[in-house]
C-alpha positions as MATLAB code, in Angstrom:
seq = 'MTLSEKIFYLHAVLPFSQLGPEELLIAATAFYPRNFQPGTVICPKGETMNKLYVRVGGSLTDDRGRIMQAVVGTTCLLTGQPTPLTILAGSEGYRGLLLQRGKFFTLINECPVLLTGFFKIPLLGIDYGDTPATAKP';
ca = [
       0.232    0.191   -0.054;
       1.144    3.402   -1.122;
       1.857    6.609    1.391;
      -1.404    8.329   -0.424;
      -3.454    5.374   -0.024;
      -2.922    4.990    3.680;
      -3.051    9.078    3.923;
      -6.555    8.250    2.068;
      -7.692    5.698    4.444;
      -6.853    7.618    7.368;
      -8.252   11.161    6.256;
     -11.538    8.967    5.735;
     -12.516    7.987    9.595;
     -12.984   10.059   12.473;
     -10.349   11.617   14.542;
      -7.731   11.269   11.433;
     -10.072   13.450    8.951;
      -9.347   16.108   11.451;
      -5.734   16.622   10.924;
      -4.123   18.524    8.617;
      -2.116   17.473    5.712;
       1.348   17.436    7.370;
      -0.007   15.710   10.754;
      -1.729   13.465    8.137;
       1.393   12.423    6.474;
       3.157   12.220   10.120;
       0.077    9.507   10.639;
       0.096    7.925    7.676;
       4.158    7.150    7.860;
       3.402    5.300   11.160;
       0.976    3.088   10.112;
       1.452   -0.533    7.830;
      -1.081   -2.115    6.140;
      -1.904   -5.950    7.146;
      -4.911   -8.520    6.221;
      -6.445  -10.832    7.959;
      -8.466  -14.035    6.984;
     -12.080  -14.527    8.305;
     -12.383  -15.671   12.122;
      -8.899  -15.209   12.726;
      -8.557  -13.876   16.330;
      -7.185  -10.397   16.539;
      -7.241  -10.310   20.361;
      -8.478  -12.715   22.677;
     -10.858  -12.057   25.741;
      -8.582  -11.016   28.741;
      -5.496   -9.887   26.716;
      -4.359   -6.375   26.307;
      -4.325   -4.940   22.754;
      -0.977   -3.667   21.347;
      -2.214   -2.195   18.224;
      -5.236    0.560   16.877;
      -6.779   -0.898   14.082;
      -8.393    0.809   11.111;
     -10.483   -0.626    8.589;
      -9.701   -0.206    5.051;
     -11.732   -3.386    3.847;
     -14.160   -6.260    6.068;
     -14.796   -6.109    9.285;
     -13.853   -7.062   12.672;
     -16.770   -8.387   14.773;
     -16.636   -9.943   18.732;
     -17.274  -13.659   19.126;
     -20.550  -13.215   18.842;
     -20.653  -11.631   15.449;
     -21.036   -7.842   16.142;
     -19.263   -5.641   13.871;
     -17.191   -2.968   15.624;
     -16.431    0.443   14.203;
     -14.097    1.411   11.816;
     -11.182    2.394   14.256;
     -10.766   -0.448   17.167;
      -8.360   -0.272   20.066;
      -8.596    3.525   21.429;
      -9.978    2.178   24.919;
      -7.803   -0.453   25.722;
      -5.035    0.852   23.932;
      -5.514    4.395   26.011;
      -6.281    2.473   29.509;
      -4.052   -0.481   29.573;
      -7.365   -2.527   30.347;
      -7.486   -6.012   28.747;
     -10.103   -6.417   26.195;
     -13.418   -7.547   27.795;
     -14.691   -9.889   24.608;
     -12.714  -11.649   21.583;
     -12.146   -9.567   18.273;
     -11.909  -11.795   15.200;
     -11.792  -10.984   11.405;
     -15.124  -10.596    9.824;
     -16.596  -13.077    7.606;
     -15.499  -11.348    5.108;
     -12.004  -11.245    6.470;
     -10.318   -7.535    7.547;
      -7.947   -5.399    5.611;
      -6.609   -2.871    7.737;
      -4.108   -0.323    9.083;
      -2.311   -1.011   12.294;
      -0.374    1.266   14.643;
       1.806   -0.092   17.379;
       0.829    1.106   20.808;
       4.214    2.937   21.625;
       3.593    4.860   18.399;
       0.236    5.272   19.169;
       0.951    7.409   22.211;
       3.881    9.092   20.113;
       1.624    9.975   17.673;
      -0.797   11.706   20.178;
       2.073   13.598   21.837;
       2.615   15.000   17.693;
      -0.795   15.456   16.774;
      -2.820   16.443   19.688;
      -6.238   16.933   17.988;
      -6.376   13.005   17.564;
      -6.698   12.628   21.732;
      -9.475   14.968   21.731;
     -11.057   13.575   18.299;
     -10.705    9.860   19.954;
     -13.001   10.834   22.819;
     -15.566   12.238   20.083;
     -16.051    8.155   19.033;
     -18.827    6.759   21.070;
     -16.782    4.192   23.267;
     -19.086    1.446   24.426;
     -17.505   -2.172   25.402;
     -14.793   -1.625   22.848;
     -14.724    0.661   20.228;
     -18.577   -0.856   18.642;
     -20.199    1.081   16.124;
     -23.016    1.423   18.559;
     -24.200    4.403   20.386;
     -25.035    3.836   23.860;
     -28.880    4.439   22.536;
     -29.115    1.937   20.017;
     -26.674   -0.837   22.011;
     -27.266   -4.404   21.524;
     -26.734   -6.463   25.135;
];
């Protein structure tokens, strides 16, 4: 994946869409692409996530099949808490841009608007696309 493609995909989702061109370039250089086959376990329940995931294609789901939002991992990375459920690549697989935990904090330091942007994303459980009012049990 080219740097231009990474910029395109990041700019399409909050909070990266709030970044200016120079900040977006910094962010894009820190991410790396990765593909996962359907059903691949991304993070087992009780483990600590060590990456941020930004969807390029496919989906991430929990073990009940509930689809997660485009940016997954912010809650666990920010708090250091283990995941309360298993995260898997969806039935069509998952293509994403990944960011290591250490680079996540470096990026927040270099682009502080990201931190406030992460808090604008509905955080329920761990990064579901549902808002609290429409969340599924």
